Each structure stands twice: as structure tokens, then as C-alpha cells.
N, C-alpha and C positions, 0 to 999 in steps of 0.2 A: 526777688530777693533771695540772697543768699541760704537762710534758714527755711526757704521752701523746697530747696533742691532735692532732699530726701523724699518730700511728699510728691514732686512731681515724677521722680524715678519709680515711686511706688504706685502712682497711677497709671505711669506708662506699662509698668510689668503687669497689671491686673487687666488691661486692655490686650496685652500681646498674650496672655494666658487663655484667653478664649479662642484667638486667632490659631494658636500652634499647640495647645495642650500643654503650655509650660506649667511644671509643678513647682508650686511655692515652696514645698518642702525644701527643695534642692537650691538652698543658698549658699554658695562656695565659698568659705573665707579665703580671702587673698591678702598678701603684702601689700601694705600702700607704698613700700620705698623699693622693693626689691624690683630690678628690671632686667632685660636682655637686651644688650646692644646689638643693632642690625652690623653684622659682620661680613666684611669683605665687600668688594665690588660687585656691580650687577652682574648677574649670568644669565644664560638661555631659561628660557620658561621650562621650568622642572616639572617632569611629567608625573603622574599620579604614583605614589610608592606601591608596591607590593608587599603584602603581609604575609608572614610564614604561615600561618594557618587560619583557616577561615574561622569567623567569630564563634559559631556553633560548636566546630572541633574544639576549639580553645576552652569554650565554657565547659564542655564534656570531660574535658582531661581535669581541668581546676577542680569540678564536683568530684569526680572520682578521686583524685588525690585526697582532697579534704574528708570525703567521707570514710575512706579507706584509712586515714591516717586517726581519725575519731574511733573507728571500730577497733584499731590496734590501741589507742591510747584508754579507751574504757576499758577492753580486756585487762589490759595492766592493771588499772585501778580495781578491778573486781578481785585480782588474783592475788595482789600485794597484801592484803589483811591475812588471808588464808597461808600463805608462805611465811608471813612475819611471825604469826600468834598462834596458828594452826586451828583458828576459828572455822567453822563450816564455811562453804562459799556462799555467797549471797543468794544464790538460787536455791540453797538447801532451807534458807529461812522463809523464802515465797512461796514453797511447795510446788509439787509437781504440776499441779493444776491452775497455778496462778494465772489472772488474765494479765498481769503486767509481764512484759518482755523482759528477757536478759539484759544487764546493764549495757552492753555494747549496742544492742538493737534498739532497745528503748530510748536511749539518750539521743542516739543518732536520729530518730524519728522525730523527736521533739526540736532538736537543733534545725533540722530541715524545714520544719513548719515555721520557725523563726528567721528563714533564708540566711544560713550563715554558711551554705556551702555556694557562693558566688563570690567573684572576686570585685562585685560592684554593689555598693550598697553600704552596710554600716560600717563606720570607723573602728580600728582598733579598740579604743575604750567602749563603744556601743556593742561589740562583739563581744567583748569580755561582759559586761551587763547581760547581754541575750544568753552567754553559754550559763552563768550563774542562775539566772530565772529558770532555764531549761533544767538544770540538774535538780532545782529546789523542786520544779514540778515532779519531776521522776523520783526524787527522794520522798515527797508525800505520798505518792502513790505506793510505794514500797513499805512506807510506813503504816498505811490503813490496810494492808494485807495481811502485814505482821501482827498488828494489832487484832485483827479478827479471829487469829489464830490462837490468841491468848497473849497476855503480856509477856516480853522478853527483854530485859534490859541489854543483854550481847547481841540479840539482834538490832534493836535500836543503836546501839554503839556502833556495830559495824555497817549500818547504812549511813550514820554521820561520817565514818571514817571513807568510806568508799566515796561518797558525795564530794567531800574535800578533795580527795585526788582526783576525782572526774574534772575538779574544777582547774586544780593546779596543773596536772601533768596536760590536760586538754589544752590549756592558754598557753604554755611553754611548747607543746608539740605543733600546735596550730601557728605559733608565731615561727619556729623552725621552719615548717612547710611555706608559709608565706614568704620567707625571705628566699627558699629555693624556688618558688615560682616565679618570683620578680627577678632572680638570675637566670632563670631559661625564658625570661620574657613571655611569660603566660597570664601574670596577673594584671587584672585591672582592663576596662572597657576600652576599646579602640576610640579615641576622642580626637576630633577635630575643634580647632580652637577657631571660632569666626570673630576675625579683626586682629590686625597687627599692629596697633596702638600699643600705647604704654601699659595699658591694662593687660591686653592681650599677651603680651611679653612677659609681663609679671606673672600672669597665670601659668605661661608655658615653665617658667623659672620655678613655681611653686610645686607644680606637678611632677616635673623630672625630677625635683629633689626630693620629694616624698610620694614614691609611688605606691605607698601602701594606702593611701587615699582611694585609690581603686580608678583612677582616671590614667590613662595609659596615652598620651600625645601622639600623633602621628603626622601632623601638619596643620597647616592655618588655611582658612579662605581671606582672601584680600579685599580691600576696597579698590574699587576702579581707578587705575591710575598708580596703584603700588608697583614698587618695583620688585620683579621676582628674585628677590634674594633668598637665602637662606638665615633662619633666625634660631641661633644655639643648635644648627644641625637639623633642623624641622624645616621641610620644604614648606612652600606656597602651594597649594595644590590646585588651586584657582581663584576665581573670584567669588564675591559672597552669593551673587545670583547665577554661579554655574556650580552646582553640586559635583565634585567629582564622583567618578565610578569606582570608588574604592571600599572596602568593607568598614563601615563605620557604626558605632553603636550609640555615642553620644555626639550631638551639636553643641559646643560649649561657647556661649555669647559672652564676649568680653564687657558689653555694655545693652543698654538699651538701643543705643544709636546704630549698632550692628545689626541688632533684631529686626530693627525696622526695615534696613535693606533686604533682608532675607525674605524669598516668596514663599517659604514654609515647603517647599519640595525637596525632594532628595534627588538621587541621579535617576535619570530617566522617567523624570516627573512622578516618582514614586511619592507617598507620603513622608515627611521628614524622619528620621530616627529621634530618639529621645533627644528632648532639649533641656539645657540647664542656664539658666542666667546668671551669671556673677556679677551682682551689682555692688560697687563699690561704695558703700554708705557705711561710714566709721563708725556710727553706734549699732549697726547690724553685724558686727564682726563675732556673733556669738552663736550657740546651738539655742538659747533659750529665747526663741521668737517665736511667737503664735500669733496667727491671723484671728482679728475679732471683727464681726459684723456689726458696722456702726450705720444700719440702714442703708441709705442708697451709698454711703461711702465705705470703705474698709480700713482698720487700722491694724498695725503692728504693734502688739504688746511685747517688750523688752524686759525680760526679768533678771534681777541682780541675784541669784541663787544664793551666791556666797554672804551676802550681806542679809540674808533673813535671820531674825534671832533663832528660829528653829534649827537653821540648818547649821549655824553657829553653836548652837547647845548639842547637835548630835556630832558634829565635827570634834567638840571637847569632849564628849563620850569616849568615842572612839581612841583618841588621843591618850586619854589618861588609862583605857583599858590595855591597850597595845605598848604603850610606853612603861608602862608597869611590869607588864609581863617581860618585856624585853630588857628592863634593866635587871630583872632578877638573872636572866639568861647571861647578860653580858658583864656581870659584876666579876666574875673569876677572869675572864677574859682582858678586863681593864686593869685587874691587878696584875697579872703576869707581863703584860705590856709595860706598866708602870715601873717595875723591877728592873726591865731590861732597859728602859728609857735611861733611869737613875744610874745604872751600871756605866753608862756610857758617857754621860753627862752630868757634871754636878747641878743640883737645883730639884726644884719640884718637877716630877712628872707631868703636872697638870698646869694650865696656864689660863687666863681670862683674857677674852677680846670683848672689848666694847664695840657692839655692833647696833645698827638701826633696826627697831623693833616696830610693832605696830604705832599709829599716830604718830612717827617719827621720834619715838620714846627710847632711848638709849637702854639697852639690855647687856647683861653681862653672860657672854656665851662660853662654855667650857669646853675644853679640847685636850686631847692629850699632846703634849708636847713631842714635836718631830723634828725640831731645829736646836742648833746650838744657843746657848743662853745668851750670847751677844751676837744675835742673829742680824739684827737692826745694823749694827756697826759692818757684819759681812755684807749685807745686800748693798749698802751705799757704795762701799768700796767697789764691788763688782760693778754696779751702774756706772760710776764715773770712769772706769778704766774699760769699758767695753759698750760701744754705741749699740751694737747689734742688740744686746741684752738689754739696753735702756729702751728701745724701740720695742721690742717684745712686751716690756713689761706696762708701757704707757697703753699698748693696745689690749692685753688681756689681763693686767695686773698679777701676771704670773709668770714664771721662768721655767723652759724645759730643763734647764741645767742649774737649778739652783743652789748656790753655795752655801746656804743656810740651813740644809737639812742635813740630820744626822744619817751618817754612813750607814750602808744597809738596813737598818731596823727602821728608819726614817720614811725611806723610799717606800719599803714594805708597808707599813703602817697607813701613809698617804694613797697607796695604789689601791689597798683594799677599804679605804675609808674608814679604818677602824678607829682613826683619831677623833671621829664625829659620835663616836658611842657615850661619852659622858653628856651630849647633849640631850640624850633619854630624861635626864634630869631638868633640864630647861623646859621640855615637853610637860613634864609633870607639874611643874612649877606654874605653867600658864605663859611662858614668856615667847615659847615656840609652839608650833605644831608639827604633826608627823610630816606634812605635805603643804608646801606651798614655796613662794619666792625665797631663795636661802638670803638669810641676814648678812647684809654687806656693810663694812665700814664706812664711816661719813665720805672720806676721800672718793669710795668707790661710787656711791651715791650721787656725788658732784659731777660725773660724767655722764649723768641723765638729765634730760628736760625736767622742768617743775611739775608738770603735768603728770609725766610718768613716776616721778618720785610721790606723788601723791596717791596715785593709783596703787603703787607698790606696797607704800605704808598704810593703806587701808585695809589690809588683811594681816593676820599674824605671819610671820616668818617660818619656814620649815625646815625640817631636817634633810627631806630630801624635795626634789620637784620635777617638773618637766624637763628642765635645762639639764638635770643631772642625768637622765636616762637617755637623752637625745644627743648631748655634746659633751657635758661634765666640762672638764677644762679645755675642751678645744675650741669653744664656742667664745666669739669676742661680745663686746657689749650690745651691738646690734641683735645677735642670737639670743642674748638673755633678754632684752626688752622684749623681742617677739614673742619667745617662749612663756615669759611671767604675764604679759598681757592675754594670752590665750588660756592661760591656766585660770585667771581671775575672772576672765568674762565667760568661761566655760564649764566652771567648777560642778561637779557633782559627786556623790561620794564613790560611783563608778571610777570617775577620773582618778580619785585618789587611790582606790585599788589598783587601777592600772599601774600608776606611776611607782605605787609601793612594790609590786610584783617586777616590773620593769628594772627597779633599783635593785634587786637582788641579782637578777643577770648582767647588769652593768657592773655592779661589783665585781662578782666572780670573773667577769671577763676583764675586769680592772679596764674598761671602755673609756678613752678619753682621760684617765687619770695621771696624776704628774706627782 
């Protein structure tokens, strides 16, 4: 029966766990539609690849870079308040004989315990969560020492400022170092994908496109009878029952079927390296899966965190707090831009768009106007006269050369996303959230299937989202669907914080904006 397929897969997974030491926590989300096509004619058997650095040496370099970076960033965070305000350094508040290490050393020790100095393990949002928790532990330790020496409001304030800087500078600094390590081909555990079926090729596509996940594919193990071809540049290193003599840190099985063909041994008959099973069960494509013992059976509990009333209430409190503070700061900027727009084109500098909100309810979204008053007429005329523009519009619902946009100031406002600032009012009114799927017009929603439309409208739309920090205007409808689905199924306050901090860097870098 089709409905029993997930149960059978889980049962098979549990039996493999005992044989191969498989870790249930390592379910790797994978795209159900992306795939890599076997390219080119059959060629001679490809020999095992040589890797530039041995895994141990590469891990040592990654750890050294990350630890050195955190020591440097923590030092900056500790010095900045002293340079800007003249306050005594944090070490003065802690005292000469304090048991708490100075900020760089103390923070690095805690983050090392949390496992943040490896390229394999926590995802970027999880790394941010662990960083925040580590800094909070260090801050509490400092507060206890300062309180023992007598009450000091300035000391407490400096600890709070330094802690905030430790999170912000550390987050952006680690992101920069991670990007550099990816470019230097040092980030990620060397991974062999077992299985060249559609699922295996989809895994390779996902991991090659998202190196920050920490898996670095070096090749495939194929089933008997598979022609020795390259798949998206990755060689077939051997058959599933012939573990190649190459440095491998992770064996990634594309399905239970491929795991059943493997004998559990590595090169030369040694024990297999770390194994991960990517089971393509639609309902399990989220992080909130917990194993629950059920007597002789075992169950997988799937939690929908974003639908819990307490989490919705927490999200609403955060929205009101930060939207209110943000609106106070944004009002002068909005006023200056409004005057500039009015001087270029008659009419109101603001306009209202009807978008699809939660539960399919229409909402009135506020924006600064970046287009001419007769924008629709200009658009229709341009699409009628330019087939290439018409094709681009049908795919992205955006144009790289949009005739509707006001010269100079319009492009600047859109590139920096300043036209979205009035939507802070929508957040305060409860029509939107700070983070969520972007509110789309009805014609845009019609491009999605009914199931995804229902999923997307089950949560409040957001001022920014996962799509905005990864693709922004560069992503087509398929990318939008993938990113929004991941966000809804994997929501946590830490994911929201990760997206908000990522939005700042995306806006400053005008990443993907038009």
C-alpha cells in the first residue's frame, strides 16, 4: 500500500542502524525535483580521484582558521566599547584575579565545546544559535563576577554591549571565513554518494549548489552494471561493494536500497567511515523530527513548530518590538525618499498593492513608489514589442531592464530595498511578519499548485525571507517554492534571526536585487 511506504522505509532504516552504526539524527533534506542528467557517452573506467589534502590536515587548517578568526573578532568586540566611549576594558571590570578568561579566550573555549570549529556538523542557522548560547553563557559568567564585586550599572552595560558585538561580529566574520574556505576547497567533509539513481544525482546537485551544508562530494559508488560515466563532473569511483582507496569521511546513501547492497566495510576491509542515509520521505523534510520509542516499534514525531500557538505568540512579540523600533529609525529616511520621488514624478510617493496574506486573505501592502504613475501602460507596451522581455516576465515576474522604474532614484531604492520600509507598518498592524514568505499578488500565486498555495498561506507573509537572502530577484518560481517550503517546515526563532542578519548583508551588497 502506498501509505505504508514511509513506515517500511523507517523500519529498514532502523535495521540498518544496528548493522552500520547509522545516525538517525543525520537525515539530509533533499530536493524532490532537482536532478542531474547523466552527461556524455560512456568512457573508460575512471580511476579514484586524488584529493589535494589529507582529511586530517584539512580539518586542522579549518579549525585553525576558525579559531584564529574568533580570537580576532572577539578581541575587536572587547576593544570597541573602550575606543568609542572611553569605558574601562572588560578585563578591568572582571578584576585581575577573576576566574573568567578574557573575552577572546573565554568565548573560543565555549564555542569549541559546542563544536563550531569544524566544517562538518551544524548548519549555518544552528551555528548562529550555538554562537548566541555560547556568548550568553560567557556573559552570565562575567555578570556573576561583576556582581560579586559590587553593583555596577556601567559594568553590566559594557558586558551587554560586548556580548552583542561578539554575536554580530562573530556571525559576519565566520560567514566571511566560511566563504573563503569554500573557495579554497577546504570546507566540508569529503563525501562519497552511494547510488547513481535519481535520488543520488539530486543529492549531488544539492550538495554542489550548497557547499555550506558541510558535505563535499568527491564521487559516486554505483550499482553493478552502471556505465562508468561522469555525473555533473563527479566520477564513479567504483561499485557499491568496492570501496575505493580514497580519503573519505562520509558515505552518503541515496536510499535504503543502496544501503542494503553495501557490506559495511571501507577500503582494504577497514570499518566504513561515517554513514548518512538520505531517505526521500516527503513529510520528513524538516529539522523537527524526533525518535519516539513505541515498545517493540519506533516512531518519528514530526513537529510543526510554526503552527504552535506559543510560537506564533513569540513571533508576534518579536515582530511588534523590532518593527516599532525600526519604524522610529526609518521615518526620516522614508520622508527624504518621499520628497525625492515626488520631485521626479507627480502623484503620491506611496502606493498600495493588494497581496495574498495568511489564509488567502487580501492585504494592503505599503511601498514607496519606484515607478512612473503610468507604469502598467509602459509595461504592456514593452512586453508587446519585446519577446525576450515577455519570456523573462513569464519566468520571473520581473525584468532586468524594467521601463517602469524611475531613473536613478528608482533603481537605487529597489537595489537597497528601501521601498520596503513602509511595510514595517504592515508588520505592526499584524498583516505581515518580519520574516516569512514574501506576500505575492494573486496572479503570482496562480503559478503554484494548490497544495503549495495552501502551505504558503498557512503562515503570515514576511518583510524578508529565506529567498531574499539566497536569491532575491534571481530566483525563479521553483527556487521560491523550495525556499519557502524549507522555511515553513524548519521554522525556529534562530532561523528568523539568521534570515534577518543575512538580509542586512544581502541588502548592503545589493545581492540579486533589481
